C-alpha positions as CSV (number, residue, x, y, z in Angstrom):
1,M,29.4,-14.0,-14.1
2,I,29.3,-10.2,-14.3
3,Y,31.0,-9.2,-17.5
4,L,32.6,-5.7,-17.4
5,D,35.3,-5.9,-20.1
6,H,33.4,-4.8,-23.2
7,N,36.3,-2.9,-24.6
8,A,38.1,-6.3,-24.9
9,T,35.2,-7.9,-26.7
10,T,31.4,-7.9,-26.7
11,P,29.0,-10.8,-26.8
12,I,27.6,-11.5,-30.2
13,L,24.1,-10.0,-30.5
14,A,21.3,-12.5,-31.0
15,E,20.2,-10.8,-34.2
16,V,23.8,-11.1,-35.5
17,A,24.0,-14.8,-34.7
18,D,20.6,-15.3,-36.4
19,G,21.7,-13.4,-39.4
20,M,24.9,-15.3,-39.8
21,M,23.4,-18.8,-39.4
22,P,22.0,-19.3,-42.9
23,Y,25.4,-18.5,-44.3
24,L,27.0,-21.2,-42.2
25,R,24.5,-23.8,-43.0
26,E,22.4,-23.3,-46.2
27,E,24.1,-20.5,-48.1
28,W,27.7,-21.7,-47.9
29,G,28.8,-21.1,-51.4
30,N,31.8,-19.1,-52.7
31,P,30.7,-15.6,-53.7
32,S,33.4,-15.5,-56.4
33,S,31.7,-18.5,-58.2
34,S,30.2,-18.0,-61.6
35,Y,27.1,-20.1,-60.8
36,G,24.1,-18.8,-59.0
37,F,24.5,-20.7,-55.7
38,G,27.7,-18.8,-54.9
39,A,27.4,-15.7,-57.0
40,K,24.2,-14.6,-55.4
41,L,26.1,-14.0,-52.1
42,K,27.8,-11.0,-53.7
43,R,24.6,-9.1,-53.2
44,R,24.5,-9.9,-49.5
45,L,28.1,-8.7,-49.1
46,E,27.2,-5.4,-50.7
47,I,24.2,-5.0,-48.3
48,A,26.6,-5.5,-45.4
49,R,29.1,-3.0,-46.9
50,A,26.4,-0.4,-47.2
51,S,25.4,-0.9,-43.5
52,V,29.0,-0.4,-42.4
53,A,29.4,2.7,-44.7
54,E,26.3,4.1,-43.0
55,L,27.6,3.5,-39.5
56,V,30.9,5.4,-40.2
57,G,29.2,8.1,-42.3
58,A,31.0,7.2,-45.6
59,R,29.9,8.8,-48.8
60,Y,30.4,5.6,-50.8
61,A,30.0,2.0,-49.8
62,S,33.0,1.3,-52.1
63,E,35.2,3.1,-49.5
64,I,34.7,0.1,-47.2
65,I,37.1,-2.8,-47.3
66,F,36.4,-5.9,-45.2
67,T,39.3,-7.2,-43.2
68,S,40.0,-9.9,-40.6
69,G,39.8,-7.4,-37.9
70,A,41.4,-4.2,-36.6
71,T,44.9,-5.4,-36.6
72,E,44.8,-6.1,-40.3
73,A,42.9,-2.8,-40.9
74,N,45.5,-0.8,-39.0
75,N,48.4,-2.5,-40.7
76,S,46.8,-2.1,-44.1
77,A,46.4,1.6,-43.6
78,I,50.0,2.1,-42.6
79,H,51.3,-0.2,-45.3
80,S,49.3,1.8,-47.9
81,A,50.4,5.2,-46.8
82,I,54.1,4.4,-46.7
83,L,54.1,2.6,-50.1
84,G,51.9,5.4,-51.5
85,N,54.6,7.9,-50.4
86,P,57.8,5.8,-50.8
87,E,60.1,8.8,-50.8
88,K,58.9,9.9,-47.3
89,R,60.4,8.1,-44.3
90,H,58.7,9.6,-41.2
91,I,55.6,8.6,-39.3
92,V,53.9,10.4,-36.4
93,T,51.9,8.5,-33.8
94,S,51.4,8.7,-30.0
95,Q,52.8,6.8,-27.0
96,V,49.4,5.4,-26.1
97,E,48.4,3.6,-29.3
98,H,47.2,0.0,-29.6
99,S,49.8,-2.7,-30.0
100,S,48.7,-3.3,-33.6
101,V,50.0,0.2,-34.5
102,L,52.9,0.5,-32.2
103,T,54.4,-3.0,-33.0
104,Y,54.2,-2.4,-36.8
105,L,55.8,1.0,-36.5
106,E,58.6,-0.6,-34.4
107,Y,59.1,-3.1,-37.2
108,L,59.3,-0.3,-39.8
109,E,61.7,1.6,-37.6
110,R,64.0,-1.3,-36.8
111,Y,64.1,-3.1,-40.2
112,H,63.3,-0.5,-42.8
113,G,64.9,2.7,-41.4
114,Y,61.7,4.7,-40.8
115,A,61.8,7.6,-38.3
116,V,58.9,7.4,-35.9
117,T,57.8,10.3,-33.6
118,R,55.7,9.0,-30.6
119,L,53.9,12.0,-29.2
120,P,53.3,12.2,-25.4
121,V,50.0,12.8,-23.8
122,N,49.3,14.9,-20.7
123,S,48.3,13.6,-17.2
124,E,44.7,13.3,-18.3
125,G,45.6,11.3,-21.4
126,L,45.0,14.1,-23.9
127,L,47.1,14.8,-27.0
128,S,47.8,18.3,-28.1
129,V,46.8,19.3,-31.6
130,D,49.8,21.7,-31.7
131,S,52.2,18.8,-30.9
132,V,50.9,17.0,-34.0
133,A,51.3,20.0,-36.2
134,S,54.9,20.6,-34.8
135,A,55.8,17.0,-35.4
136,I,54.9,17.0,-39.1
137,T,57.7,17.6,-41.5
138,G,58.3,17.5,-45.2
139,E,59.3,13.9,-44.7
140,T,56.1,12.7,-43.0
141,A,54.4,9.9,-44.8
142,L,51.6,9.4,-42.3
143,V,50.0,10.5,-39.1
144,S,48.4,7.4,-37.3
145,L,46.4,8.1,-34.1
146,M,43.6,6.5,-32.3
147,W,40.3,8.3,-31.6
148,A,39.4,6.7,-28.3
149,N,41.9,5.1,-26.1
150,N,41.1,1.5,-25.4
151,E,42.2,1.6,-21.8
152,T,41.0,5.0,-20.5
153,G,38.3,5.9,-23.1
154,V,39.9,9.3,-23.5
155,L,39.0,10.9,-26.9
156,F,41.7,12.6,-29.0
157,P,40.6,15.7,-30.9
158,V,40.7,13.9,-34.2
159,E,38.6,16.4,-36.1
160,E,41.2,19.1,-35.5
161,I,44.1,16.7,-36.1
162,A,42.5,15.6,-39.4
163,T,42.4,19.3,-40.5
164,V,46.0,19.8,-39.6
165,C,47.0,16.8,-41.6
166,R,44.9,17.8,-44.6
167,N,46.4,21.3,-44.6
168,A,49.9,19.8,-44.4
169,G,49.2,17.4,-47.2
170,V,49.8,14.3,-45.0
171,P,47.5,11.3,-44.9
172,F,45.8,10.7,-41.6
173,H,44.9,7.2,-40.3
174,C,42.5,6.9,-37.4
175,D,42.2,3.8,-35.3
176,A,38.6,4.1,-34.3
177,V,38.1,0.6,-33.0
178,Q,36.6,1.6,-29.7
179,C,34.3,4.2,-31.2
180,A,31.9,2.3,-33.5
181,G,28.5,1.9,-31.9
182,K,29.5,4.2,-29.0
183,I,29.8,7.7,-30.4
184,P,28.7,9.4,-33.7
185,I,31.1,8.9,-36.6
186,N,31.1,10.9,-39.9
187,T,33.9,10.2,-42.2
188,Q,32.4,12.6,-44.8
189,S,32.8,15.7,-42.7
190,V,36.1,14.8,-41.0
191,A,39.2,14.5,-43.2
192,F,40.1,10.9,-42.4
193,D,42.1,9.1,-45.1
194,Y,42.0,5.7,-43.4
195,F,39.6,4.7,-40.6
196,S,39.7,1.3,-38.8
197,I,36.9,-0.6,-37.0
198,S,36.5,-4.1,-35.6
199,G,33.3,-6.1,-35.4
200,H,33.7,-7.8,-32.1
201,K,33.7,-4.5,-30.3
202,F,30.1,-3.8,-31.1
203,G,28.2,-7.2,-31.2
204,A,29.6,-8.9,-34.3
205,S,31.9,-11.9,-34.3
206,K,35.6,-12.0,-33.9
207,G,37.7,-12.2,-37.0
208,I,35.9,-9.4,-39.0
209,G,36.7,-5.7,-39.3
210,A,36.7,-3.0,-41.9
211,L,38.9,-0.2,-43.2
212,F,37.5,2.9,-44.6
213,V,39.7,4.3,-47.4
214,R,38.7,7.7,-48.7
215,N,38.3,7.9,-52.5
216,G,41.6,9.2,-53.8
217,S,43.7,8.1,-50.9
218,A,46.7,5.8,-51.7
219,Y,45.9,2.1,-51.2
220,V,48.3,-0.8,-51.8
221,P,46.9,-4.2,-50.8
222,L,48.5,-5.9,-47.8
223,I,47.2,-9.3,-48.9
224,Y,47.5,-10.3,-52.5
225,G,45.5,-13.0,-54.2
226,G,42.3,-12.9,-56.2
227,H,40.1,-10.0,-57.3
228,Q,38.0,-9.9,-54.1
229,E,37.2,-6.6,-52.4
230,G,37.7,-4.7,-55.6
231,E,41.2,-6.2,-55.8
232,M,42.1,-4.5,-52.6
233,R,42.3,-7.6,-50.4
234,G,42.8,-11.1,-51.8
235,G,41.1,-14.2,-50.3
236,T,37.7,-15.7,-50.3
237,E,35.4,-13.4,-48.3
238,N,34.2,-14.6,-44.8
239,V,30.6,-14.3,-45.8
240,P,29.0,-15.3,-42.4
241,A,31.1,-12.8,-40.5
242,I,30.6,-10.0,-43.0
243,V,26.9,-10.5,-42.9
244,G,27.0,-10.4,-39.1
245,L,29.1,-7.2,-39.2
246,G,26.5,-5.6,-41.4
247,V,23.7,-6.6,-39.0
248,A,25.7,-5.3,-36.0
249,A,26.5,-2.0,-37.8
250,N,22.8,-1.5,-38.6
251,I,21.8,-2.1,-35.0
252,A,24.6,0.1,-33.7
253,W,23.6,3.0,-36.0
254,K,19.9,2.8,-35.1
255,N,20.5,2.6,-31.3
256,L,23.5,4.9,-31.1
257,E,21.8,7.9,-29.3
258,K,20.0,5.7,-26.8
259,S,23.0,3.5,-26.0
260,H,25.3,6.5,-25.7
261,Q,23.0,8.1,-23.2
262,S,22.3,4.9,-21.2
263,S,26.0,3.9,-21.0
264,G,27.1,7.4,-20.0
265,D,24.5,7.7,-17.2
266,T,25.4,4.3,-15.8
267,R,29.1,5.0,-16.0
268,D,28.7,8.4,-14.3
269,W,26.6,6.9,-11.5
270,F,29.2,4.1,-11.0
271,E,32.1,6.6,-10.7
272,K,30.3,8.8,-8.3
273,Q,29.5,5.9,-6.0
274,L,33.0,4.5,-6.3
275,L,34.7,7.7,-5.3
276,T,32.2,8.1,-2.4
277,D,32.7,4.6,-1.1
278,I,36.5,4.4,-1.8
279,P,37.9,7.9,-1.3
280,C,41.4,6.9,-2.2
281,A,40.3,5.9,-5.7
282,E,41.0,8.1,-8.7
283,I,39.7,8.0,-12.3
284,N,42.5,8.1,-14.9
285,G,41.6,10.6,-17.5
286,G,38.5,11.5,-15.6
287,S,38.4,15.1,-16.5
288,S,38.9,14.5,-20.3
289,P,36.3,13.8,-22.9
290,R,35.8,10.0,-22.9
291,L,33.8,7.2,-24.3
292,P,30.5,6.8,-22.3
293,N,31.2,3.2,-21.2
294,T,34.8,3.3,-19.9
295,S,36.4,3.9,-16.5
296,N,40.0,3.4,-15.7
297,I,40.5,3.3,-12.0
298,H,43.6,3.9,-9.9
299,L,43.5,2.2,-6.5
300,P,46.7,3.2,-4.6
301,G,48.4,0.2,-2.9
302,C,46.4,-2.4,-4.9
303,D,48.2,-4.4,-7.6
304,G,46.1,-4.4,-10.7
305,D,46.9,-7.9,-11.8
306,A,46.2,-9.3,-8.3
307,L,42.9,-7.4,-8.3
308,V,41.9,-8.9,-11.7
309,T,42.5,-12.4,-10.3
310,F,40.7,-11.6,-7.0
311,L,37.6,-10.3,-8.9
312,D,37.8,-13.2,-11.3
313,Q,37.4,-15.6,-8.4
314,K,34.3,-13.6,-7.3
315,G,32.7,-13.8,-10.8
316,F,33.7,-10.5,-12.3
317,C,35.4,-10.0,-15.6
318,I,37.6,-6.8,-15.8
319,S,41.1,-6.1,-17.0
320,S,44.2,-4.2,-16.0
321,G,44.7,-2.9,-19.6
322,S,44.4,-3.9,-23.2
323,A,43.4,-7.6,-23.9
324,C,46.1,-7.7,-26.5
325,M,48.7,-6.8,-23.8
326,E,47.4,-8.8,-20.9
327,S,50.1,-11.4,-21.1
328,A,52.8,-8.8,-20.7
329,I,54.6,-8.4,-17.4
330,T,55.1,-4.7,-17.8
331,P,52.4,-2.3,-16.4
332,S,50.0,-0.4,-18.7
333,H,52.0,1.7,-21.2
334,V,49.0,4.0,-21.4
335,I,48.9,4.9,-17.7
336,L,52.7,5.0,-17.6
337,A,52.7,7.6,-20.5
338,M,50.0,9.7,-18.7
339,S,51.5,9.6,-15.2
340,G,55.2,8.7,-15.6
341,S,54.7,6.3,-12.7
342,H,55.2,2.6,-12.9
343,E,53.4,2.3,-9.6
344,R,50.3,4.0,-10.8
345,A,50.4,2.1,-14.0
346,S,50.5,-1.2,-12.0
347,E,47.7,-0.1,-9.7
348,S,45.1,0.7,-12.3
349,I,42.2,-1.4,-13.7
350,R,39.8,-0.9,-16.6
351,I,36.0,-1.2,-16.3
352,S,34.2,-1.1,-19.6
353,I,30.4,-1.6,-19.5
354,G,27.9,-2.7,-22.0
355,V,24.3,-1.5,-22.8
356,E,23.0,-4.3,-20.6
357,T,25.2,-3.6,-17.6
358,T,23.0,-2.7,-14.5
359,A,23.6,-0.5,-11.6
360,E,23.2,-3.5,-9.3
361,E,26.1,-5.3,-11.0
362,L,28.2,-2.2,-10.6
363,R,27.1,-1.9,-6.9
364,Q,28.4,-5.5,-6.4
365,L,31.7,-4.6,-8.0
366,I,32.1,-1.6,-5.7
367,D,31.5,-3.8,-2.7
368,A,34.1,-6.3,-4.0
369,L,36.6,-3.5,-4.6
370,K,36.1,-2.1,-1.1
371,G,36.9,-5.5,0.3
372,F,40.1,-5.8,-1.7
373,V,41.2,-2.3,-0.7
374,A,40.6,-3.1,3.0
375,M,42.7,-6.3,2.6
376,N,45.6,-4.2,1.2
377,A,45.3,-1.3,3.6
């Protein structure tokens, strides 16, 4: 198997699995217990929290809340912002957000009467800072935008957007799920109010994520229960997964520069070879700032879903869009928003490499793609 879908999920790092194991077997107590067997685990949770804080550049570890993943983190940020500003009934987002944001905003719009502005992107997947500024009104409760698109890797100018929001007095939530471990992050220097990450995107297990909430930003729990997470999220902590997230965050932070350069060089080589060998191919968002590991490829005349199946039979794992939307019949909403073309959206695939991906594996992929294109010529 040649795995080229790291934006969907990554393999658990060996160090992460090793770090989690004692908390699955020997140290299985409840950290909320008053006796030592469980209570000592609190210290291990705080070590993990500090590692995540370091990865995202938070000033205080207490600004990190552990969640079950990015969907909960995104929902929690939106939930907090609107309840923190109950008199305001307008939210700004984009047309190319992840389903965990778009679906919740549709719910708020349909059942609670919120007005939602979904900003367009240009043909290269970029969002205009001016369009964000123009969309904000006195009724705006929140601006919620991703940093890196999960399908194209295109990076939004979140630093400038954060400044616009801060100057307008509007909270800014950033879905940064695809960024952790791939590009530098500094929540101290950029005016994020809320910032979401997910462990399984950078070598931790599924079912664990985190939400950065800047000190002073409104926060209302999405999940009520006990006093866990500083009374910001009820429920017994998932100690093994949190420990693993901390280990993965520490590894990602230490290796960031090296992995960024390596992935970028490999991706650039792949795209150059692809465009040479398959002249009809195009890179969606290719001229925009992007994540170093992501290529979204348009192959005219080639159905993306059929191509995914074809490559699966040959031992390649790729996708035609977000894993959370793979069961949908409709084409990629991201490429549709960029191009206005259902055809192009249906003829595009995503390749997302990992730090262990080799040029030889990508060479084999190009050969397989050439064969499929020839079959459909």
